[in-house]
LOVOVO-279414 format. One record per residue (C-alpha): x, y negated, z; residue in one letter. Coordinates in nm, 2 decimals. Layout:
% residues N
X  Y  Z  A
...
***
This chain:
% residues 674
3.71  -0.63  -10.13  M
3.42  -0.83  -9.99  N
3.45  -0.89  -9.62  I
3.12  -1.00  -9.45  P
3.14  -1.31  -9.24  V
2.91  -1.43  -8.97  G
2.70  -1.23  -8.71  K
2.60  -0.88  -8.80  P
2.23  -0.82  -8.86  D
2.13  -0.60  -8.56  V
1.78  -0.56  -8.70  S
1.90  -0.38  -9.01  A
1.85  0.00  -9.00  P
2.16  0.21  -8.93  R
2.28  0.45  -9.19  K
2.21  0.81  -9.09  V
2.48  1.07  -9.11  G
2.79  0.86  -9.03  L
3.01  1.05  -8.78  P
3.05  0.91  -8.43  L
3.39  0.79  -8.35  P
3.61  1.04  -8.15  S
3.83  0.91  -7.87  Y
4.10  1.11  -7.70  P
4.07  1.20  -7.33  N
4.30  1.01  -7.09  P
4.61  1.19  -6.99  A
4.56  1.13  -6.62  V
4.29  1.04  -6.37  R
4.41  0.78  -6.13  N
4.26  0.77  -5.78  L
4.33  0.52  -5.51  R
4.42  0.65  -5.16  V
4.60  0.54  -4.84  Y
4.96  0.61  -4.88  A
4.97  0.71  -4.51  F
4.66  0.63  -4.31  D
4.43  0.33  -4.23  P
4.65  0.21  -3.95  Q
4.93  0.12  -4.19  A
4.70  -0.12  -4.36  S
4.66  -0.34  -4.05  I
5.03  -0.38  -4.00  D
5.16  -0.68  -4.19  L
5.49  -0.50  -4.27  E
5.34  -0.18  -4.41  T
5.01  -0.31  -4.55  S
5.19  -0.40  -4.88  V
5.27  -0.03  -4.95  I
4.97  0.15  -4.80  N
4.74  0.11  -5.11  D
4.86  0.39  -5.34  A
4.74  0.56  -5.65  V
4.75  0.93  -5.72  I
4.76  1.04  -6.08  S
4.61  1.38  -6.15  L
4.60  1.55  -6.49  P
4.27  1.50  -6.67  W
4.05  1.80  -6.67  E
4.12  2.04  -6.96  T
3.86  2.23  -7.17  P
3.95  2.56  -7.01  W
3.86  2.47  -6.66  E
3.54  2.35  -6.49  D
3.45  1.98  -6.54  P
3.46  1.73  -6.26  L
3.12  1.68  -6.11  T
2.99  1.46  -5.82  P
3.11  1.57  -5.48  G
3.38  1.57  -5.61  P
3.38  1.93  -5.73  C
3.62  2.07  -5.99  N
3.79  2.40  -6.07  E
3.96  2.43  -5.73  Y
3.77  2.22  -5.48  L
3.42  2.15  -5.36  E
3.38  1.85  -5.13  V
3.06  1.89  -4.92  I
3.00  1.58  -4.70  D
2.77  1.70  -4.43  Y
2.80  1.56  -4.08  D
2.65  1.82  -3.84  P
2.66  1.60  -3.54  V
2.45  1.33  -3.71  S
2.26  1.58  -3.93  A
2.34  1.38  -4.24  L
2.44  1.45  -4.59  F
2.64  1.16  -4.74  Y
2.58  1.09  -5.10  A
2.86  1.24  -5.31  P
3.09  1.02  -5.51  V
3.08  1.04  -5.89  D
3.44  0.98  -6.01  L
3.32  0.98  -6.37  N
3.11  0.67  -6.32  D
3.24  0.41  -6.56  P
3.28  0.15  -6.29  N
3.50  0.38  -6.09  L
3.70  0.49  -6.40  L
3.77  0.13  -6.47  A
3.92  0.06  -6.13  Q
4.10  0.39  -6.04  D
3.82  0.50  -5.81  G
3.69  0.34  -5.50  L
3.92  0.10  -5.31  P
4.04  0.22  -4.97  P
3.78  0.18  -4.70  S
3.74  0.33  -4.36  E
3.36  0.26  -4.36  G
3.26  0.42  -4.69  R
3.21  0.80  -4.68  P
3.24  0.81  -5.06  Q
3.60  0.69  -5.03  F
3.66  0.96  -4.77  H
3.55  1.22  -5.03  Q
3.77  1.07  -5.29  Q
4.08  1.07  -5.07  M
4.05  1.43  -4.95  V
4.00  1.54  -5.31  F
4.29  1.34  -5.46  A
4.54  1.45  -5.19  V
4.44  1.81  -5.19  A
4.46  1.83  -5.58  M
4.80  1.66  -5.57  K
4.92  1.93  -5.33  T
4.78  2.21  -5.54  I
4.95  2.08  -5.86  R
5.28  2.06  -5.67  L
5.26  2.43  -5.58  F
5.16  2.54  -5.93  E
5.45  2.35  -6.08  R
5.70  2.52  -5.84  A
5.54  2.87  -5.86  L
5.47  2.89  -6.23  G
5.12  3.02  -6.19  R
4.77  2.92  -6.07  A
4.68  2.89  -5.70  V
4.41  3.12  -5.56  F
4.22  3.11  -5.23  W
4.18  3.39  -4.98  A
3.89  3.48  -4.75  R
3.95  3.64  -4.42  Q
3.66  3.88  -4.34  H
3.54  3.91  -3.99  K
3.65  4.27  -3.97  A
4.00  4.14  -3.99  G
4.18  4.47  -4.01  D
4.08  4.55  -4.37  R
4.19  4.35  -4.66  H
3.94  4.29  -4.95  R
4.04  4.09  -5.25  T
3.76  3.88  -5.41  E
3.76  3.58  -5.63  Y
3.70  3.26  -5.42  V
3.70  3.00  -5.69  Q
3.67  2.68  -5.48  K
3.81  2.58  -5.15  L
3.54  2.38  -4.96  R
3.63  2.05  -4.79  I
3.41  1.90  -4.52  Y
3.54  1.54  -4.45  P
3.31  1.49  -4.14  H
3.28  1.84  -4.01  A
3.37  1.78  -3.64  L
3.33  1.50  -3.39  R
3.66  1.57  -3.22  Q
4.03  1.51  -3.25  A
4.09  1.81  -3.47  N
4.13  1.92  -3.83  A
4.20  2.27  -3.95  Y
4.19  2.53  -4.22  Y
3.93  2.80  -4.17  S
4.02  3.14  -4.31  P
3.67  3.28  -4.25  E
3.50  2.99  -4.43  K
3.78  2.93  -4.69  T
3.73  2.57  -4.61  A
3.91  2.26  -4.47  L
3.73  2.10  -4.18  L
3.82  1.74  -4.08  F
3.71  1.57  -3.76  G
3.66  1.21  -3.65  Y
3.68  1.07  -3.30  F
3.72  0.76  -3.08  K
4.07  0.63  -3.00  K
4.20  0.74  -2.66  S
4.23  0.49  -2.37  H
4.38  0.54  -2.03  A
4.37  0.92  -2.05  G
4.02  0.94  -2.21  G
3.83  0.82  -2.52  Y
3.72  0.46  -2.54  D
3.36  0.44  -2.65  K
3.42  0.07  -2.76  D
3.73  0.16  -2.97  A
3.73  0.22  -3.34  G
3.68  0.56  -3.51  W
3.97  0.76  -3.63  V
3.90  0.98  -3.94  F
4.14  1.26  -3.99  T
4.03  1.29  -4.36  C
4.19  0.95  -4.42  L
4.54  1.07  -4.32  S
4.74  1.18  -4.63  Q
4.96  1.39  -4.40  D
4.68  1.58  -4.24  I
4.51  1.65  -4.57  I
4.83  1.78  -4.73  A
4.91  1.99  -4.42  H
4.57  2.16  -4.41  E
4.58  2.22  -4.79  T
4.92  2.38  -4.75  A
4.78  2.62  -4.49  H
4.51  2.73  -4.74  A
4.75  2.78  -5.03  I
5.00  2.98  -4.81  L
4.72  3.20  -4.69  H
4.61  3.26  -5.05  G
4.96  3.38  -5.14  M
5.04  3.57  -4.82  Q
4.72  3.73  -4.70  R
4.87  3.86  -4.38  R
5.06  3.54  -4.29  S
4.79  3.43  -4.04  I
4.84  3.73  -3.82  E
5.04  3.66  -3.50  S
5.29  3.95  -3.49  T
5.60  3.77  -3.36  N
5.70  3.43  -3.22  P
5.78  3.29  -3.57  D
5.47  3.40  -3.76  A
5.22  3.12  -3.68  L
5.51  2.88  -3.62  A
5.62  2.94  -3.98  F
5.27  2.85  -4.10  H
5.27  2.52  -3.91  E
5.63  2.43  -4.01  A
5.57  2.50  -4.37  F
5.26  2.29  -4.38  A
5.45  2.01  -4.21  D
5.74  2.04  -4.47  I
5.49  2.00  -4.75  V
5.33  1.69  -4.60  A
5.67  1.53  -4.52  L
5.82  1.57  -4.86  F
5.50  1.44  -5.03  Q
5.59  1.11  -4.87  H
5.88  1.09  -5.12  F
5.64  1.10  -5.42  T
5.52  0.75  -5.31  L
5.78  0.55  -5.50  T
5.68  0.20  -5.36  D
5.67  0.34  -5.00  A
6.01  0.51  -5.04  V
6.17  0.19  -5.18  A
6.02  -0.02  -4.90  H
6.14  0.20  -4.62  Q
6.49  0.24  -4.78  I
6.52  -0.13  -4.80  A
6.41  -0.17  -4.43  A
6.66  0.09  -4.31  T
6.94  -0.02  -4.55  R
6.95  0.32  -4.71  G
6.96  0.53  -4.40  V
6.71  0.81  -4.37  L
6.83  0.93  -4.02  R
6.60  0.69  -3.85  A
6.24  0.70  -3.75  N
6.01  0.54  -4.00  N
5.70  0.60  -4.20  L
5.88  0.86  -4.42  L
5.99  1.08  -4.13  T
5.68  1.08  -3.92  G
5.35  1.27  -3.96  L
5.00  1.14  -3.88  A
5.10  0.82  -3.70  R
4.74  0.70  -3.65  Q
4.63  1.03  -3.52  F
4.92  1.05  -3.28  G
4.87  0.71  -3.13  E
4.50  0.75  -3.11  A
4.53  1.06  -2.90  T
4.76  0.90  -2.65  G
5.11  0.97  -2.80  R
5.37  0.70  -2.84  N
5.39  0.73  -3.21  G
5.34  0.98  -3.49  A
5.19  1.33  -3.41  L
5.52  1.49  -3.51  R
5.85  1.34  -3.62  V
6.09  1.53  -3.85  A
6.40  1.38  -3.69  L
6.30  1.42  -3.32  E
6.50  1.74  -3.29  T
6.79  1.59  -3.48  L
6.81  1.29  -3.26  Q
6.78  1.50  -2.94  A
7.07  1.71  -3.07  E
7.28  1.40  -3.14  A
7.25  1.27  -2.78  R
7.58  1.34  -2.59  Q
7.49  1.17  -2.26  D
7.28  1.45  -2.13  G
6.97  1.22  -2.09  S
6.76  1.47  -2.28  V
6.81  1.85  -2.24  K
6.87  2.00  -2.58  K
6.58  2.23  -2.67  A
6.67  2.58  -2.78  L
6.46  2.79  -3.02  I
6.51  3.09  -2.80  S
6.32  2.91  -2.52  E
6.04  2.77  -2.73  T
5.72  2.96  -2.81  S
5.44  2.71  -2.88  E
5.39  2.73  -3.26  P
5.42  2.36  -3.33  H
5.72  2.31  -3.11  A
5.89  2.62  -3.24  R
5.81  2.53  -3.60  G
5.98  2.19  -3.53  G
6.32  2.37  -3.55  F
6.24  2.49  -3.90  L
6.11  2.15  -4.01  V
6.43  1.98  -3.86  A
6.65  2.23  -4.05  A
6.49  2.17  -4.39  I
6.47  1.79  -4.34  F
6.84  1.78  -4.22  D
6.94  1.97  -4.53  A
6.75  1.72  -4.74  F
6.91  1.41  -4.57  V
7.25  1.57  -4.61  T
7.20  1.62  -4.98  I
7.06  1.26  -5.02  Y
7.37  1.12  -4.84  E
7.60  1.32  -5.06  R
7.42  1.21  -5.38  R
7.44  0.84  -5.28  T
7.77  0.82  -5.10  A
7.94  0.65  -5.40  D
7.66  0.39  -5.42  L
7.68  0.32  -5.05  M
8.05  0.27  -5.06  R
8.01  0.02  -5.34  L
7.73  -0.16  -5.15  A
7.93  -0.18  -4.83  N
8.25  -0.31  -4.98  A
8.31  -0.65  -4.82  G
7.96  -0.66  -4.68  A
7.86  -0.72  -4.32  G
7.66  -0.48  -4.10  P
7.34  -0.68  -4.15  D
7.36  -0.71  -4.52  R
7.05  -0.65  -4.73  E
7.06  -0.41  -5.02  L
7.00  -0.55  -5.37  S
6.67  -0.45  -5.53  P
6.85  -0.26  -5.80  D
7.04  -0.05  -5.54  L
6.71  0.01  -5.34  V
6.55  0.13  -5.66  G
6.84  0.37  -5.73  R
6.85  0.50  -5.38  L
6.47  0.56  -5.38  A
6.50  0.76  -5.70  R
6.78  0.97  -5.56  E
6.58  1.03  -5.24  A
6.27  1.13  -5.44  S
6.47  1.36  -5.67  K
6.64  1.54  -5.38  A
6.31  1.57  -5.19  A
6.14  1.72  -5.50  D
6.42  1.97  -5.54  H
6.42  2.08  -5.18  I
6.04  2.11  -5.17  L
6.04  2.33  -5.48  R
6.31  2.55  -5.33  M
6.08  2.59  -5.02  C
5.77  2.67  -5.23  V
5.95  2.92  -5.46  R
6.09  3.10  -5.16  A
5.74  3.22  -5.07  L
5.76  3.48  -5.34  D
6.08  3.62  -5.18  Y
5.93  3.69  -4.84  L
5.81  4.03  -4.71  P
5.42  4.03  -4.71  P
5.40  4.07  -4.34  I
5.57  3.97  -4.01  D
5.77  3.68  -4.15  V
6.06  3.54  -3.94  R
6.26  3.21  -3.98  F
6.58  3.39  -4.08  G
6.40  3.58  -4.35  E
6.27  3.25  -4.49  Y
6.63  3.12  -4.51  L
6.72  3.43  -4.71  R
6.42  3.37  -4.93  A
6.52  3.01  -5.00  I
6.88  3.10  -5.09  I
6.78  3.40  -5.31  T
6.50  3.23  -5.50  A
6.72  2.93  -5.58  D
7.01  3.15  -5.68  A
6.80  3.36  -5.91  D
6.66  3.05  -6.10  L
6.97  2.82  -6.07  V
7.28  3.03  -6.05  P
7.52  2.73  -6.05  D
7.49  2.51  -5.74  D
7.75  2.23  -5.79  P
7.59  1.99  -5.54  L
7.59  2.27  -5.27  R
7.22  2.26  -5.19  Y
7.22  2.61  -5.07  R
7.52  2.55  -4.84  V
7.34  2.25  -4.69  A
7.03  2.45  -4.62  V
7.23  2.74  -4.46  A
7.44  2.50  -4.25  Q
7.12  2.32  -4.12  A
6.96  2.65  -4.02  F
7.28  2.76  -3.84  R
7.31  2.44  -3.64  S
6.95  2.49  -3.51  R
7.03  2.84  -3.39  G
6.83  3.02  -3.67  I
7.04  3.32  -3.76  F
6.98  3.63  -3.97  V
7.04  3.96  -3.79  P
7.23  4.21  -4.01  G
7.41  3.95  -4.23  C
7.78  3.94  -4.19  I
7.80  3.56  -4.23  S
7.58  3.25  -4.29  M
7.75  3.19  -4.63  A
7.49  3.17  -4.91  P
7.62  3.47  -5.10  D
7.59  3.68  -4.78  S
7.23  3.56  -4.71  L
7.09  3.67  -5.04  M
6.85  3.97  -5.04  W
7.04  4.28  -5.15  D
6.96  4.43  -5.49  K
6.85  4.79  -5.50  P
7.14  5.03  -5.51  D
7.09  5.30  -5.78  P
7.32  5.55  -5.59  S
7.07  5.56  -5.31  D
6.78  5.67  -5.54  L
6.93  5.90  -5.80  P
6.60  6.05  -5.90  G
6.45  5.70  -5.98  L
6.74  5.50  -6.11  M
7.02  5.54  -6.36  A
7.37  5.49  -6.21  E
7.45  5.20  -6.44  D
7.12  5.02  -6.48  Q
6.79  4.96  -6.30  L
6.58  4.99  -6.62  Y
6.28  5.21  -6.65  G
6.18  5.25  -6.29  I
5.83  5.12  -6.36  F
5.82  5.26  -6.71  A
5.50  5.45  -6.66  D
5.33  5.16  -6.48  L
5.41  4.86  -6.69  L
5.21  4.98  -7.00  P
4.90  4.99  -6.78  K
4.93  4.63  -6.67  L
4.81  4.31  -6.85  K
5.10  4.08  -6.88  L
4.92  3.80  -7.06  S
4.57  3.65  -7.10  L
4.33  3.76  -7.38  H
4.05  3.51  -7.44  F
3.86  3.72  -7.69  S
3.72  4.06  -7.65  E
3.57  4.28  -7.92  P
3.21  4.17  -7.97  G
3.25  3.83  -7.82  D
3.07  3.54  -8.00  D
3.20  3.18  -8.02  L
2.99  3.06  -7.73  A
3.13  3.33  -7.50  E
3.49  3.24  -7.59  R
3.43  2.87  -7.53  Q
3.29  2.94  -7.18  Q
3.59  3.14  -7.06  R
3.78  2.98  -6.77  N
4.16  3.01  -6.77  L
4.19  3.04  -6.39  R
3.91  3.29  -6.36  E
4.06  3.50  -6.65  E
4.39  3.48  -6.47  S
4.23  3.62  -6.16  H
4.08  3.91  -6.36  K
4.42  3.99  -6.49  V
4.55  3.99  -6.13  V
4.27  4.22  -6.01  M
4.32  4.46  -6.31  H
4.69  4.48  -6.23  N
4.63  4.54  -5.86  Q
4.39  4.83  -5.93  R
4.63  4.99  -6.17  E
4.92  4.95  -5.93  T
4.71  5.11  -5.65  W
4.62  5.40  -5.87  R
4.98  5.45  -5.98  W
5.10  5.45  -5.61  L
4.84  5.71  -5.51  N
4.92  5.94  -5.80  T
5.14  6.23  -5.69  P
5.49  6.22  -5.83  H
5.79  6.45  -5.81  P
6.00  6.16  -5.67  S
5.75  6.04  -5.41  D
6.01  6.09  -5.14  G
6.24  5.84  -5.30  E
5.96  5.60  -5.37  W
5.88  5.61  -4.99  E
6.25  5.52  -4.92  N
6.25  5.24  -5.18  L
5.92  5.08  -5.08  L
5.91  5.15  -4.70  G
5.56  5.29  -4.71  V
5.42  5.65  -4.68  K
5.29  5.81  -5.00  L
5.29  6.18  -4.91  L
4.99  6.36  -4.76  A
5.21  6.59  -4.55  D
5.41  6.30  -4.39  T
5.47  6.34  -4.02  P
5.36  5.98  -3.95  L
4.99  6.07  -3.90  K
4.89  5.74  -3.75  S
4.91  5.57  -4.09  V
4.55  5.49  -4.19  K
4.41  5.74  -4.44  M
4.23  5.61  -4.75  S
3.85  5.57  -4.72  D
3.82  5.69  -5.08  K
4.04  6.00  -5.06  A
3.88  6.33  -5.12  E
3.84  6.56  -4.81  P
4.16  6.76  -4.77  G
4.36  6.53  -4.98  A
4.40  6.23  -4.74  A
4.66  6.01  -4.91  L
4.79  5.73  -4.69  P
4.62  5.41  -4.80  A
4.82  5.11  -4.92  V
4.69  4.77  -4.99  E
4.82  4.60  -5.31  V
4.78  4.24  -5.21  H
4.90  4.10  -5.55  S
5.05  4.19  -5.88  T
5.14  3.85  -6.01  R
5.32  3.71  -6.31  I
5.54  3.40  -6.25  A
5.70  3.21  -6.53  R
5.94  2.94  -6.40  R
6.18  2.69  -6.55  A
6.49  2.55  -6.38  G
6.62  2.19  -6.40  P
6.86  2.27  -6.68  D
6.62  2.48  -6.89  G
6.67  2.81  -6.71  Q
6.38  3.05  -6.74  E
6.27  3.33  -6.51  L
5.98  3.56  -6.59  H
5.89  3.79  -6.31  Q
5.63  4.05  -6.21  L
5.58  4.02  -5.83  I
5.41  4.30  -5.65  I
5.31  4.29  -5.28  Q
5.22  4.61  -5.10  I
5.12  4.66  -4.73  T
5.02  4.95  -4.52  Q
4.88  4.98  -4.17  R
4.96  5.21  -3.88  R
4.78  5.26  -3.56  R
4.95  5.09  -3.27  G
4.91  5.15  -2.90  Y
5.04  4.97  -2.59  F
5.10  5.30  -2.42  D
5.40  5.47  -2.57  K
5.28  5.83  -2.49  D
4.96  5.75  -2.67  R
5.16  5.61  -2.96  Q
5.36  5.93  -2.98  K
5.04  6.14  -2.98  A
4.90  5.93  -3.26  A
5.21  5.96  -3.47  D
5.23  6.34  -3.44  D
4.85  6.38  -3.51  G
4.74  6.52  -3.17  S
4.56  6.20  -3.05  L
4.28  6.24  -3.31  E
4.18  6.58  -3.17  A
4.22  6.49  -2.80  S
4.08  6.13  -2.80  D
3.88  6.05  -3.12  P
3.76  5.71  -2.98  K
4.12  5.60  -2.92  A
4.22  5.73  -3.26  W
3.95  5.52  -3.44  H
4.00  5.21  -3.22  N
4.37  5.15  -3.18  P
4.50  4.87  -2.96  D
4.63  4.69  -3.27  F
4.73  4.76  -3.63  W
5.10  4.76  -3.70  F
5.19  4.69  -4.06  R
5.47  4.76  -4.30  G
5.50  4.61  -4.65  G
5.72  4.53  -4.94  V
5.76  4.26  -5.21  T
5.89  4.40  -5.54  V
6.04  4.18  -5.82  H
6.07  4.30  -6.17  T
6.23  4.09  -6.45  D
5.98  4.08  -6.74  L
6.26  3.99  -6.98  R
6.42  4.33  -6.96  D
6.21  4.54  -6.72  G
6.48  4.56  -6.46  R
6.41  4.60  -6.09  L
6.56  4.29  -5.93  R
6.45  4.28  -5.56  R
6.29  4.50  -5.30  V
6.21  4.30  -4.99  I
6.06  4.53  -4.73  R
5.95  4.59  -4.37  K
5.93  4.96  -4.32  R
5.61  5.12  -4.18  I
5.82  5.38  -3.99  D
6.04  5.12  -3.82  N
5.98  5.20  -3.45  D
6.21  4.92  -3.33  E
6.00  4.66  -3.50  R
5.68  4.84  -3.37  L
5.82  4.81  -3.01  D
5.90  4.44  -3.06  N
5.55  4.37  -3.18  E
5.40  4.57  -2.89  R
5.59  4.35  -2.64  R
5.48  4.03  -2.82  F
5.12  4.14  -2.83  R
5.12  4.23  -2.46  L
5.23  3.88  -2.39  G
4.93  3.75  -2.59  D
4.69  3.97  -2.39  E
4.73  3.71  -2.11  Q
4.52  3.47  -2.32  L
4.21  3.67  -2.23  G
3.90  3.57  -2.41  G
4.08  3.30  -2.62  S
4.27  3.58  -2.79  A
3.97  3.67  -3.01  A
3.93  3.31  -3.12  M
4.30  3.29  -3.20  A
4.26  3.59  -3.43  V
3.95  3.48  -3.61  R
4.03  3.11  -3.64  E
4.40  3.07  -3.56  P
4.43  2.71  -3.69  F
4.12  2.58  -3.51  A
4.27  2.74  -3.19  F
4.62  2.58  -3.25  M
4.51  2.24  -3.37  H
4.25  2.18  -3.10  G
4.31  1.98  -2.79  E
***
């Protein structure tokens, strides 16, 4: 074989027809971010860990490509500053110079890095949810009417890095967008015009928190309605939990802080605080919120600080702090149990000021990250085990325990016991449960003896036998008559949403088809299906024929979840969420007249404009492996005690006056503002 030597002759004509080389796509796209926020970079102790890299899966052929903005399948970053009336040039993450250096380096003064950071952290949060849920994330849009639910495909969540010149950042249900503010640091009770700017879009905690709000709203469409003291507090607490536990995915930061605290996580540090720069810039003495604040107050025995009680706390962030403290306490307890043997070996013969060896620090960091990942996935999976409306903290505890037990029946490390104990110690109890033991906290399975017309005595098979054949339980990328180009342009997430919409329509039709066992279906689902029901204040369907007014139900979702446990366990579920609304009145006599049907004739205006809409709903789980009905988690529409509780709660909110309307339309702008 003759091998040519010397320089190639570049003037020689190239041979035509040779195939171009084909190179594989990278497995991941690396993007540089602040591990915490810009302030950590100006502290000598923490600057060494504040430059972090987020690795995102490379875009696949079945989703939209990444374009300048950045914009992709899930997100659209629009960098418009309304105060300055400026559009900042969008960053192109496919630029070869940026691909070669993992994106732009961290910079407070470059808008394009701001765009890169909000995109990277939001996508990291989305991928975390999809891994835990076993399905794609979808966004919701809250229409201004508010009282009617309309499902539509909102492909992209918009992100505005410089939307506000104020100390605020929030998720907007009306815009389906995240809006981040920027402001001057506070000084002596006001804002110092000579101080530096603080950008909320550069805090990883704030970005993850707001993204979690958007994802939770997409899953639980009625979760933003303030129906009890826990409702909005749960939204805030859950978003804080997501942001806190994402700290433990930052391996260098975890190892650094564990070395600094000698393996102790029950101490205030970067891992246990949220939005430190924002908190200090707005006049606080540290982080905006600290996961262990409640724990430390509880631990004080000298009476220097009065122990806060959840029964006396109503502000959503403060009330949500009890839930955050419970989850974080459970995590720390599990971490301490997993590492007790290592700490005993490390402490043998060592003084109190000893330093941990690098090998031990690395091992402790891995154990902390593993425990945090497990707890966070437990918290996310539990969302599918909540009733679709009027959520309370105790119900979330039941959801965590049941979801984990369904997927991982064996619990040798007692994760579920640790969670239940942490809730109990914060005063978060579950009415109706005989004890706080995990087996007592699980949602009850349907009892066939209560529904003889629907269920066999020995099995729960076949209850949805006439519905399941009408549903699509998998994706079909080719339809009759499609050409190759049409098949190649199909989008996996969009096709998934079409399947969800098809299944929602079929479920709605099935529910509104008269059936001999409708009385038992009402008992099972907790909604009204019969036209001659005495509960006349249930909203009638807009599409029903005159004289055949079937009570309307909203089918919020009919989703398929396929999950895998840590030891290879599999769980394939069909999850149906159904809600129904009923006219609610502050005056009990008017409520009685509405329920028996006489108010419509005597006061049509009051009939069509109730004081509020009271809702009932149910979450139904069916195992797709055998068609068995597993769970029915309901809040009955005819529960007058719950109606009375919501009436009293809403009467308290009436004291807000004009701000109440703002709280309904944009609840997070209202709560997150100054």
